[in-house]
C-alpha positions as CSV (number, residue, x, y, z in Angstrom):
1,M,3.8,-15.4,-16.2
2,A,5.9,-14.1,-13.3
3,I,5.9,-10.8,-14.9
4,Q,2.3,-10.9,-15.9
5,W,1.3,-11.8,-12.2
6,A,3.2,-8.9,-10.5
7,I,1.7,-6.7,-12.7
8,E,-1.9,-7.8,-11.4
9,C,-0.8,-7.9,-8.3
10,I,0.6,-4.1,-8.3
11,Q,-2.6,-2.6,-10.3
12,I,-4.8,-4.5,-8.0
13,Y,-3.1,-3.0,-4.9
14,S,-2.9,0.4,-6.3
15,S,-6.7,0.3,-6.9
16,E,-7.0,-0.4,-3.0
17,I,-4.4,2.2,-1.9
18,E,-4.4,5.7,-1.4
19,S,-0.7,7.6,-2.3
20,E,0.1,10.7,-3.5
21,K,3.0,9.0,-5.9
22,L,0.2,7.0,-7.6
23,S,-0.1,9.1,-10.1
24,Q,3.0,9.7,-11.0
25,L,4.1,5.7,-10.7
26,N,1.4,4.5,-12.8
27,K,3.4,5.9,-15.8
28,Y,5.7,2.8,-14.8
29,I,2.8,0.3,-14.5
30,Q,1.7,1.2,-18.2
31,Q,4.9,1.3,-19.9
32,A,5.3,-2.8,-18.3
33,L,2.5,-3.5,-20.0
34,S,3.1,-2.2,-23.4
35,E,6.6,-1.5,-23.7
36,P,9.0,-4.1,-22.0
37,N,9.6,-6.1,-25.5
38,F,10.8,-2.9,-26.9
39,L,13.5,-1.9,-24.5
40,T,16.8,-3.6,-23.5
41,P,17.6,-5.2,-20.2
42,L,20.0,-2.1,-19.5
43,Q,16.9,0.5,-20.3
44,C,14.9,-1.8,-18.1
45,N,17.5,-1.3,-15.4
46,E,17.7,2.0,-15.7
47,I,13.8,2.5,-15.0
48,S,14.4,0.1,-12.1
49,R,16.7,2.1,-11.1
50,E,14.9,5.3,-11.3
51,I,11.8,4.4,-9.6
52,W,13.7,2.8,-6.7
53,Y,15.4,6.4,-6.1
54,L,12.3,8.6,-6.2
55,P,12.0,10.3,-2.8
56,E,10.6,9.0,0.1
57,R,10.0,5.7,-1.0
58,E,6.6,3.5,-0.5
59,E,6.1,-0.2,-0.7
60,I,4.6,0.4,-4.0
61,Q,7.2,2.1,-5.6
62,T,9.5,-0.7,-4.3
63,A,7.3,-3.2,-6.1
64,I,7.4,-1.4,-9.3
65,A,11.0,-1.2,-9.0
66,R,11.4,-4.8,-8.4
67,L,8.9,-5.5,-11.2
68,W,11.0,-3.6,-13.8
69,G,13.8,-5.6,-12.2
70,S,12.7,-9.1,-13.0
71,I,11.8,-8.0,-16.7
72,A,15.3,-6.9,-17.1
73,A,16.7,-10.6,-15.5
74,F,14.5,-12.0,-17.9
75,K,15.5,-10.6,-21.1
76,V,19.2,-11.6,-20.3
77,G,17.8,-15.2,-19.3
78,E,18.6,-14.8,-15.7
79,E,15.1,-16.7,-15.3
80,H,15.7,-17.4,-11.4
81,G,16.6,-13.9,-11.3
82,G,13.4,-12.9,-12.8
83,I,11.0,-15.0,-11.1
84,M,12.8,-14.2,-7.5
85,E,12.3,-10.3,-8.5
86,A,8.8,-11.0,-9.6
87,I,8.2,-13.0,-6.0
88,S,9.6,-10.1,-4.5
89,A,7.4,-7.6,-6.0
90,V,4.4,-9.2,-4.7
91,E,5.3,-9.9,-1.6
92,L,5.6,-6.1,-1.2
93,V,1.8,-6.1,-2.2
94,L,0.5,-9.0,-0.2
95,P,-2.4,-7.6,2.1
96,D,-2.4,-8.6,5.4
97,I,-3.8,-12.3,5.9
98,S,-6.8,-11.1,7.4
99,D,-7.8,-8.9,3.9
100,R,-9.0,-12.4,2.4
101,R,-11.2,-10.0,-0.2
102,L,-7.5,-8.8,-1.5
103,L,-5.8,-12.2,-1.2
104,D,-8.6,-13.8,-3.3
105,R,-8.5,-11.1,-6.2
106,Y,-4.9,-11.8,-6.4
107,L,-5.5,-16.1,-6.5
108,E,-7.9,-14.8,-9.2
109,A,-5.6,-13.0,-11.2
110,A,-3.4,-16.2,-11.4
111,V,-5.9,-18.5,-12.2
112,I,-6.9,-16.9,-15.1
113,I,-3.1,-15.9,-15.9
114,F,-2.8,-19.7,-16.0
115,E,-5.6,-20.7,-17.4
116,E,-4.7,-18.7,-20.9
117,Y,-1.4,-19.9,-20.7
118,E,-2.7,-23.2,-20.8
119,S,-4.6,-22.4,-23.3
120,Q,-2.1,-21.3,-25.5
121,N,0.0,-24.4,-24.9
């Protein structure tokens, strides 16, 4: 659930910002949605480093790199590390507290993810 929420928050944030890098970074978001089950922890860490070291790092870039670090940590059974990396990714895209609309969208995403989880268990 942590990874799913981080992805949702990153997608919401990326729809709200203007960044020249966003088209380049979007492939990593889509890859996180479609391929993480097929990749090894090492491959996930390599993707994280690749994103991290792109020139002129922005918050969204750092958030996506941390997302991939979270995926890698969960894959090796490091639940705490995975959660901490997911939290770091979300913290990077948290809006200013005055932007209630964006905060509400993040919370709505969390509720939907939780309700889906509850209905499956």
